[in-house]
PDB file with one MODEL, atoms N, CA, C and O in Angstrom:
MODEL        1
ATOM      1  N   UNK A   1     107.628  71.916  29.941  1.00  0.00           N
ATOM      2  CA  UNK A   1     107.509  72.668  31.312  1.00  0.00           C
ATOM      3  C   UNK A   1     107.204  71.843  32.610  1.00  0.00           C
ATOM      4  O   UNK A   1     106.016  71.528  32.676  1.00  0.00           O
ATOM      5  N   UNK A   2     107.735  71.548  33.331  1.00  0.00           N
ATOM      6  CA  UNK A   2     107.327  70.979  34.511  1.00  0.00           C
ATOM      7  C   UNK A   2     106.470  71.635  35.564  1.00  0.00           C
ATOM      8  O   UNK A   2     106.877  72.727  35.958  1.00  0.00           O
ATOM      9  N   UNK A   3     105.885  71.388  35.840  1.00  0.00           N
ATOM     10  CA  UNK A   3     104.623  71.991  37.016  1.00  0.00           C
ATOM     11  C   UNK A   3     104.694  71.345  38.270  1.00  0.00           C
ATOM     12  O   UNK A   3     104.815  70.120  38.256  1.00  0.00           O
ATOM     13  N   UNK A   4     104.636  71.991  39.452  1.00  0.00           N
ATOM     14  CA  UNK A   4     104.385  71.591  40.891  1.00  0.00           C
ATOM     15  C   UNK A   4     103.185  71.266  40.751  1.00  0.00           C
ATOM     16  O   UNK A   4     102.323  71.811  40.061  1.00  0.00           O
ATOM     17  N   UNK A   5     103.079  69.916  41.742  1.00  0.00           N
ATOM     18  CA  UNK A   5     101.707  69.730  42.401  1.00  0.00           C
ATOM     19  C   UNK A   5     102.044  69.906  43.609  1.00  0.00           C
ATOM     20  O   UNK A   5     103.099  69.456  44.056  1.00  0.00           O
ATOM     21  N   UNK A   6     101.332  70.480  44.198  1.00  0.00           N
ATOM     22  CA  UNK A   6     101.567  70.769  46.230  1.00  0.00           C
ATOM     23  C   UNK A   6     100.142  70.341  46.817  1.00  0.00           C
ATOM     24  O   UNK A   6      99.098  70.312  46.166  1.00  0.00           O
ATOM     25  N   UNK A   7     100.256  70.090  47.859  1.00  0.00           N
ATOM     26  CA  UNK A   7      99.248  69.704  48.570  1.00  0.00           C
ATOM     27  C   UNK A   7      98.040  70.919  48.882  1.00  0.00           C
ATOM     28  O   UNK A   7      98.520  71.973  49.300  1.00  0.00           O
ATOM     29  N   UNK A   8      96.895  70.897  48.765  1.00  0.00           N
ATOM     30  CA  UNK A   8      95.753  71.858  49.099  1.00  0.00           C
ATOM     31  C   UNK A   8      95.573  72.071  50.401  1.00  0.00           C
ATOM     32  O   UNK A   8      95.326  73.242  50.691  1.00  0.00           O
ATOM     33  N   UNK A   9      95.630  71.116  51.492  1.00  0.00           N
ATOM     34  CA  UNK A   9      95.806  71.635  52.563  1.00  0.00           C
ATOM     35  C   UNK A   9      97.064  72.020  53.469  1.00  0.00           C
ATOM     36  O   UNK A   9      96.882  72.870  54.340  1.00  0.00           O
ATOM     37  N   UNK A  10      98.378  71.425  53.312  1.00  0.00           N
ATOM     38  CA  UNK A  10      99.772  71.872  53.762  1.00  0.00           C
ATOM     39  C   UNK A  10     100.607  72.710  52.984  1.00  0.00           C
ATOM     40  O   UNK A  10     101.269  73.631  53.462  1.00  0.00           O
ATOM     41  N   UNK A  11     100.573  72.319  51.502  1.00  0.00           N
ATOM     42  CA  UNK A  11     101.454  73.229  50.910  1.00  0.00           C
ATOM     43  C   UNK A  11     102.654  72.146  50.639  1.00  0.00           C
ATOM     44  O   UNK A  11     103.409  72.545  49.752  1.00  0.00           O
ATOM     45  N   UNK A  12     103.014  70.867  51.191  1.00  0.00           N
ATOM     46  CA  UNK A  12     103.767  70.027  50.678  1.00  0.00           C
ATOM     47  C   UNK A  12     103.944  69.638  49.109  1.00  0.00           C
ATOM     48  O   UNK A  12     102.980  69.262  48.442  1.00  0.00           O
ATOM     49  N   UNK A  13     105.077  69.741  48.649  1.00  0.00           N
ATOM     50  CA  UNK A  13     105.544  69.163  47.512  1.00  0.00           C
ATOM     51  C   UNK A  13     105.126  67.820  47.054  1.00  0.00           C
ATOM     52  O   UNK A  13     105.762  66.820  47.389  1.00  0.00           O
ATOM     53  N   UNK A  14     104.041  67.760  46.273  1.00  0.00           N
ATOM     54  CA  UNK A  14     103.905  66.109  46.092  1.00  0.00           C
ATOM     55  C   UNK A  14     104.260  65.738  44.986  1.00  0.00           C
ATOM     56  O   UNK A  14     104.345  64.510  44.984  1.00  0.00           O
ATOM     57  N   UNK A  15     104.577  66.283  43.798  1.00  0.00           N
ATOM     58  CA  UNK A  15     105.338  65.868  42.679  1.00  0.00           C
ATOM     59  C   UNK A  15     105.376  66.999  41.505  1.00  0.00           C
ATOM     60  O   UNK A  15     104.654  67.976  41.702  1.00  0.00           O
ATOM     61  N   UNK A  16     105.890  66.980  40.701  1.00  0.00           N
ATOM     62  CA  UNK A  16     106.432  67.672  39.511  1.00  0.00           C
ATOM     63  C   UNK A  16     105.994  66.933  38.459  1.00  0.00           C
ATOM     64  O   UNK A  16     106.423  65.782  38.385  1.00  0.00           O
ATOM     65  N   UNK A  17     105.023  67.433  37.387  1.00  0.00           N
ATOM     66  CA  UNK A  17     104.456  66.670  36.058  1.00  0.00           C
ATOM     67  C   UNK A  17     104.991  67.726  35.020  1.00  0.00           C
ATOM     68  O   UNK A  17     105.500  68.818  35.274  1.00  0.00           O
ATOM     69  N   UNK A  18     104.720  67.053  33.589  1.00  0.00           N
ATOM     70  CA  UNK A  18     105.130  67.774  32.785  1.00  0.00           C
ATOM     71  C   UNK A  18     103.297  67.676  31.673  1.00  0.00           C
ATOM     72  O   UNK A  18     103.092  67.970  30.495  1.00  0.00           O
ATOM     73  N   UNK A  19     102.714  67.351  32.330  1.00  0.00           N
ATOM     74  CA  UNK A  19     100.943  66.874  31.613  1.00  0.00           C
ATOM     75  C   UNK A  19     100.406  65.958  32.364  1.00  0.00           C
ATOM     76  O   UNK A  19     100.993  64.969  32.803  1.00  0.00           O
ATOM     77  N   UNK A  20      98.945  66.336  32.590  1.00  0.00           N
ATOM     78  CA  UNK A  20      98.133  65.109  33.496  1.00  0.00           C
ATOM     79  C   UNK A  20      96.479  65.645  32.757  1.00  0.00           C
ATOM     80  O   UNK A  20      96.175  66.808  32.492  1.00  0.00           O
ATOM     81  N   UNK A  21      95.733  64.582  32.582  1.00  0.00           N
ATOM     82  CA  UNK A  21      94.080  64.783  32.390  1.00  0.00           C
ATOM     83  C   UNK A  21      93.441  64.922  33.681  1.00  0.00           C
ATOM     84  O   UNK A  21      92.571  65.762  33.909  1.00  0.00           O
ATOM     85  N   UNK A  22      93.962  63.941  34.671  1.00  0.00           N
ATOM     86  CA  UNK A  22      93.108  64.143  35.950  1.00  0.00           C
ATOM     87  C   UNK A  22      94.428  62.922  36.598  1.00  0.00           C
ATOM     88  O   UNK A  22      95.041  62.024  36.021  1.00  0.00           O
ATOM     89  N   UNK A  23      94.459  63.389  37.931  1.00  0.00           N
ATOM     90  CA  UNK A  23      95.428  62.911  38.928  1.00  0.00           C
ATOM     91  C   UNK A  23      94.909  63.309  40.556  1.00  0.00           C
ATOM     92  O   UNK A  23      94.337  64.299  41.011  1.00  0.00           O
ATOM     93  N   UNK A  24      95.403  62.039  41.174  1.00  0.00           N
ATOM     94  CA  UNK A  24      94.852  61.820  42.623  1.00  0.00           C
ATOM     95  C   UNK A  24      96.157  61.621  43.409  1.00  0.00           C
ATOM     96  O   UNK A  24      96.818  60.620  43.132  1.00  0.00           O
ATOM     97  N   UNK A  25      96.477  62.223  44.091  1.00  0.00           N
ATOM     98  CA  UNK A  25      97.783  61.949  44.997  1.00  0.00           C
ATOM     99  C   UNK A  25      97.148  62.471  46.684  1.00  0.00           C
ATOM    100  O   UNK A  25      96.657  63.529  47.077  1.00  0.00           O
ATOM    101  N   UNK A  26      97.439  61.205  47.343  1.00  0.00           N
ATOM    102  CA  UNK A  26      97.242  61.578  48.759  1.00  0.00           C
ATOM    103  C   UNK A  26      98.390  62.018  49.444  1.00  0.00           C
ATOM    104  O   UNK A  26      99.398  61.330  49.279  1.00  0.00           O
ATOM    105  N   UNK A  27      98.491  63.210  50.326  1.00  0.00           N
ATOM    106  CA  UNK A  27      99.582  63.897  51.051  1.00  0.00           C
ATOM    107  C   UNK A  27     100.277  62.597  52.064  1.00  0.00           C
ATOM    108  O   UNK A  27      99.543  61.978  52.835  1.00  0.00           O
ATOM    109  N   UNK A  28     101.429  62.355  51.976  1.00  0.00           N
ATOM    110  CA  UNK A  28     101.959  61.550  53.158  1.00  0.00           C
ATOM    111  C   UNK A  28     101.921  62.396  54.512  1.00  0.00           C
ATOM    112  O   UNK A  28     101.762  61.873  55.615  1.00  0.00           O
ATOM    113  N   UNK A  29     102.058  63.528  54.336  1.00  0.00           N
ATOM    114  CA  UNK A  29     102.090  64.559  55.824  1.00  0.00           C
ATOM    115  C   UNK A  29     100.931  64.710  56.304  1.00  0.00           C
ATOM    116  O   UNK A  29     100.906  64.148  57.399  1.00  0.00           O
ATOM    117  N   UNK A  30      99.704  65.294  55.997  1.00  0.00           N
ATOM    118  CA  UNK A  30      98.649  65.668  56.366  1.00  0.00           C
ATOM    119  C   UNK A  30      97.390  64.680  55.935  1.00  0.00           C
ATOM    120  O   UNK A  30      96.280  64.942  56.397  1.00  0.00           O
ATOM    121  N   UNK A  31      97.551  63.600  55.092  1.00  0.00           N
ATOM    122  CA  UNK A  31      96.982  62.245  54.732  1.00  0.00           C
ATOM    123  C   UNK A  31      95.525  63.121  53.814  1.00  0.00           C
ATOM    124  O   UNK A  31      94.534  62.398  53.712  1.00  0.00           O
ATOM    125  N   UNK A  32      95.407  64.335  53.288  1.00  0.00           N
ATOM    126  CA  UNK A  32      94.412  65.023  52.291  1.00  0.00           C
ATOM    127  C   UNK A  32      94.583  64.557  51.008  1.00  0.00           C
ATOM    128  O   UNK A  32      95.709  64.585  50.511  1.00  0.00           O
ATOM    129  N   UNK A  33      93.312  63.986  50.184  1.00  0.00           N
ATOM    130  CA  UNK A  33      93.659  63.461  49.323  1.00  0.00           C
ATOM    131  C   UNK A  33      93.298  64.568  48.212  1.00  0.00           C
ATOM    132  O   UNK A  33      92.213  65.111  47.998  1.00  0.00           O
ATOM    133  N   UNK A  34      94.523  64.735  47.577  1.00  0.00           N
ATOM    134  CA  UNK A  34      94.232  66.174  46.475  1.00  0.00           C
ATOM    135  C   UNK A  34      93.758  65.224  44.699  1.00  0.00           C
ATOM    136  O   UNK A  34      94.229  64.211  44.183  1.00  0.00           O
ATOM    137  N   UNK A  35      92.921  65.949  44.365  1.00  0.00           N
ATOM    138  CA  UNK A  35      92.380  65.718  43.224  1.00  0.00           C
ATOM    139  C   UNK A  35      92.314  66.699  42.149  1.00  0.00           C
ATOM    140  O   UNK A  35      91.686  67.744  42.318  1.00  0.00           O
ATOM    141  N   UNK A  36      92.882  66.455  41.117  1.00  0.00           N
ATOM    142  CA  UNK A  36      93.679  67.522  40.081  1.00  0.00           C
ATOM    143  C   UNK A  36      93.029  67.254  38.959  1.00  0.00           C
ATOM    144  O   UNK A  36      92.805  66.045  38.893  1.00  0.00           O
ATOM    145  N   UNK A  37      92.474  68.065  37.705  1.00  0.00           N
ATOM    146  CA  UNK A  37      91.987  67.851  36.693  1.00  0.00           C
ATOM    147  C   UNK A  37      92.551  68.490  36.005  1.00  0.00           C
ATOM    148  O   UNK A  37      92.906  69.457  36.679  1.00  0.00           O
ATOM    149  N   UNK A  38      93.118  68.663  34.392  1.00  0.00           N
ATOM    150  CA  UNK A  38      93.337  69.613  33.416  1.00  0.00           C
ATOM    151  C   UNK A  38      92.375  70.712  33.325  1.00  0.00           C
ATOM    152  O   UNK A  38      91.146  70.661  33.314  1.00  0.00           O
ATOM    153  N   UNK A  39      93.283  71.863  33.253  1.00  0.00           N
ATOM    154  CA  UNK A  39      92.433  72.931  32.587  1.00  0.00           C
ATOM    155  C   UNK A  39      91.853  73.075  31.208  1.00  0.00           C
ATOM    156  O   UNK A  39      90.919  73.817  30.904  1.00  0.00           O
ATOM    157  N   UNK A  40      92.371  72.454  30.591  1.00  0.00           N
ATOM    158  CA  UNK A  40      91.869  72.197  29.163  1.00  0.00           C
ATOM    159  C   UNK A  40      92.641  71.188  28.454  1.00  0.00           C
ATOM    160  O   UNK A  40      93.852  71.175  28.679  1.00  0.00           O
ATOM    161  N   UNK A  41      92.058  70.167  27.470  1.00  0.00           N
ATOM    162  CA  UNK A  41      92.749  69.505  26.891  1.00  0.00           C
ATOM    163  C   UNK A  41      92.955  69.827  25.723  1.00  0.00           C
ATOM    164  O   UNK A  41      92.189  70.621  25.178  1.00  0.00           O
ATOM    165  N   UNK A  42      93.900  69.360  25.136  1.00  0.00           N
ATOM    166  CA  UNK A  42      94.532  69.342  23.619  1.00  0.00           C
ATOM    167  C   UNK A  42      93.744  68.434  22.697  1.00  0.00           C
ATOM    168  O   UNK A  42      93.794  67.205  22.742  1.00  0.00           O
ATOM    169  N   UNK A  43      93.022  69.141  21.867  1.00  0.00           N
ATOM    170  CA  UNK A  43      91.837  68.503  21.020  1.00  0.00           C
ATOM    171  C   UNK A  43      92.021  69.155  19.978  1.00  0.00           C
ATOM    172  O   UNK A  43      92.213  70.365  20.102  1.00  0.00           O
ATOM    173  N   UNK A  44      92.016  68.405  18.314  1.00  0.00           N
ATOM    174  CA  UNK A  44      91.763  69.413  17.244  1.00  0.00           C
ATOM    175  C   UNK A  44      90.747  69.783  17.206  1.00  0.00           C
ATOM    176  O   UNK A  44      90.045  69.095  17.947  1.00  0.00           O
ATOM    177  N   UNK A  45      89.977  70.865  16.525  1.00  0.00           N
ATOM    178  CA  UNK A  45      88.776  71.347  16.086  1.00  0.00           C
ATOM    179  C   UNK A  45      88.060  70.209  15.535  1.00  0.00           C
ATOM    180  O   UNK A  45      86.904  70.063  15.933  1.00  0.00           O
ATOM    181  N   UNK A  46      88.559  69.302  14.623  1.00  0.00           N
ATOM    182  CA  UNK A  46      87.921  68.664  13.868  1.00  0.00           C
ATOM    183  C   UNK A  46      87.266  67.379  14.850  1.00  0.00           C
ATOM    184  O   UNK A  46      86.260  66.845  14.380  1.00  0.00           O
ATOM    185  N   UNK A  47      87.639  66.994  15.825  1.00  0.00           N
ATOM    186  CA  UNK A  47      87.518  65.746  16.723  1.00  0.00           C
ATOM    187  C   UNK A  47      86.509  66.864  17.784  1.00  0.00           C
ATOM    188  O   UNK A  47      85.460  66.338  18.155  1.00  0.00           O
ATOM    189  N   UNK A  48      86.666  67.823  18.111  1.00  0.00           N
ATOM    190  CA  UNK A  48      86.213  68.767  19.392  1.00  0.00           C
ATOM    191  C   UNK A  48      84.571  68.681  18.608  1.00  0.00           C
ATOM    192  O   UNK A  48      83.549  68.471  19.261  1.00  0.00           O
ATOM    193  N   UNK A  49      84.588  68.856  17.347  1.00  0.00           N
ATOM    194  CA  UNK A  49      82.962  68.855  16.969  1.00  0.00           C
ATOM    195  C   UNK A  49      82.203  67.778  17.251  1.00  0.00           C
ATOM    196  O   UNK A  49      81.056  67.931  17.673  1.00  0.00           O
ATOM    197  N   UNK A  50      82.733  66.575  17.059  1.00  0.00           N
ATOM    198  CA  UNK A  50      82.443  65.155  16.942  1.00  0.00           C
ATOM    199  C   UNK A  50      82.061  64.830  18.647  1.00  0.00           C
ATOM    200  O   UNK A  50      81.147  64.084  18.999  1.00  0.00           O
ATOM    201  N   UNK A  51      82.940  65.538  19.539  1.00  0.00           N
ATOM    202  CA  UNK A  51      82.805  65.487  20.756  1.00  0.00           C
ATOM    203  C   UNK A  51      81.559  65.976  21.143  1.00  0.00           C
ATOM    204  O   UNK A  51      80.798  65.204  21.726  1.00  0.00           O
ATOM    205  N   UNK A  52      81.203  67.174  20.910  1.00  0.00           N
ATOM    206  CA  UNK A  52      80.223  67.843  21.167  1.00  0.00           C
ATOM    207  C   UNK A  52      78.517  67.631  20.751  1.00  0.00           C
ATOM    208  O   UNK A  52      77.529  67.957  21.408  1.00  0.00           O
ATOM    209  N   UNK A  53      78.590  67.076  19.639  1.00  0.00           N
ATOM    210  CA  UNK A  53      77.692  66.340  19.080  1.00  0.00           C
ATOM    211  C   UNK A  53      77.619  65.074  20.083  1.00  0.00           C
ATOM    212  O   UNK A  53      76.686  65.110  20.886  1.00  0.00           O
ATOM    213  N   UNK A  54      78.319  64.172  20.128  1.00  0.00           N
ATOM    214  CA  UNK A  54      78.174  63.024  20.823  1.00  0.00           C
ATOM    215  C   UNK A  54      77.920  63.490  22.417  1.00  0.00           C
ATOM    216  O   UNK A  54      77.877  62.481  23.121  1.00  0.00           O
ATOM    217  N   UNK A  55      77.810  64.245  22.889  1.00  0.00           N
ATOM    218  CA  UNK A  55      77.735  64.497  24.424  1.00  0.00           C
ATOM    219  C   UNK A  55      76.322  65.216  24.545  1.00  0.00           C
ATOM    220  O   UNK A  55      75.761  65.338  25.634  1.00  0.00           O
ATOM    221  N   UNK A  56      75.892  65.590  23.588  1.00  0.00           N
ATOM    222  CA  UNK A  56      74.397  66.300  23.742  1.00  0.00           C
ATOM    223  C   UNK A  56      73.320  65.215  23.427  1.00  0.00           C
ATOM    224  O   UNK A  56      72.659  65.308  22.392  1.00  0.00           O
ATOM    225  N   UNK A  57      73.140  64.216  24.278  1.00  0.00           N
ATOM    226  CA  UNK A  57      72.191  63.427  24.291  1.00  0.00           C
ATOM    227  C   UNK A  57      70.836  63.130  24.872  1.00  0.00           C
ATOM    228  O   UNK A  57      70.012  62.253  24.614  1.00  0.00           O
ATOM    229  N   UNK A  58      70.859  64.477  26.040  1.00  0.00           N
ATOM    230  CA  UNK A  58      69.794  64.763  26.584  1.00  0.00           C
ATOM    231  C   UNK A  58      68.396  64.307  25.867  1.00  0.00           C
ATOM    232  O   UNK A  58      68.428  64.592  24.670  1.00  0.00           O
ATOM    233  N   UNK A  59      67.471  63.829  26.173  1.00  0.00           N
ATOM    234  CA  UNK A  59      66.033  63.672  26.100  1.00  0.00           C
ATOM    235  C   UNK A  59      65.184  64.603  26.603  1.00  0.00           C
ATOM    236  O   UNK A  59      64.616  64.163  27.604  1.00  0.00           O
ATOM    237  N   UNK A  60      64.795  65.946  26.259  1.00  0.00           N
ATOM    238  CA  UNK A  60      64.081  67.039  27.300  1.00  0.00           C
ATOM    239  C   UNK A  60      62.223  66.432  27.282  1.00  0.00           C
ATOM    240  O   UNK A  60      61.317  66.905  27.969  1.00  0.00           O
ATOM    241  N   UNK A  61      62.097  65.096  26.112  1.00  0.00           N
ATOM    242  CA  UNK A  61      60.510  65.336  26.641  1.00  0.00           C
ATOM    243  C   UNK A  61      60.443  64.191  27.484  1.00  0.00           C
ATOM    244  O   UNK A  61      59.424  64.090  28.167  1.00  0.00           O
ATOM    245  N   UNK A  62      61.471  63.147  27.598  1.00  0.00           N
ATOM    246  CA  UNK A  62      60.924  62.328  28.821  1.00  0.00           C
ATOM    247  C   UNK A  62      60.816  62.877  30.261  1.00  0.00           C
ATOM    248  O   UNK A  62      61.386  63.963  30.365  1.00  0.00           O
ATOM    249  N   UNK A  63      60.315  62.487  31.256  1.00  0.00           N
ATOM    250  CA  UNK A  63      60.066  63.529  32.618  1.00  0.00           C
ATOM    251  C   UNK A  63      61.276  62.414  33.328  1.00  0.00           C
ATOM    252  O   UNK A  63      61.531  61.227  33.128  1.00  0.00           O
ATOM    253  N   UNK A  64      61.863  63.499  34.268  1.00  0.00           N
ATOM    254  CA  UNK A  64      63.021  62.924  35.132  1.00  0.00           C
ATOM    255  C   UNK A  64      64.209  63.097  34.432  1.00  0.00           C
ATOM    256  O   UNK A  64      65.274  62.717  34.919  1.00  0.00           O
TER     257      UNK A  64
ENDMDL
END
């Protein structure tokens, strides 16, 4: 299903997409840079578990 991408400033239709992770489009009418990110990613439960473990690398014992 195609989704319309419109400028957040002037409302001009910029694109029609069927899927994206991250998208930047400069509006030719008002020159606003529109930056869009997907609301969710399609990740299988097994790979999501590994992703959560890999991103938790904060060492709370070190200052700053």
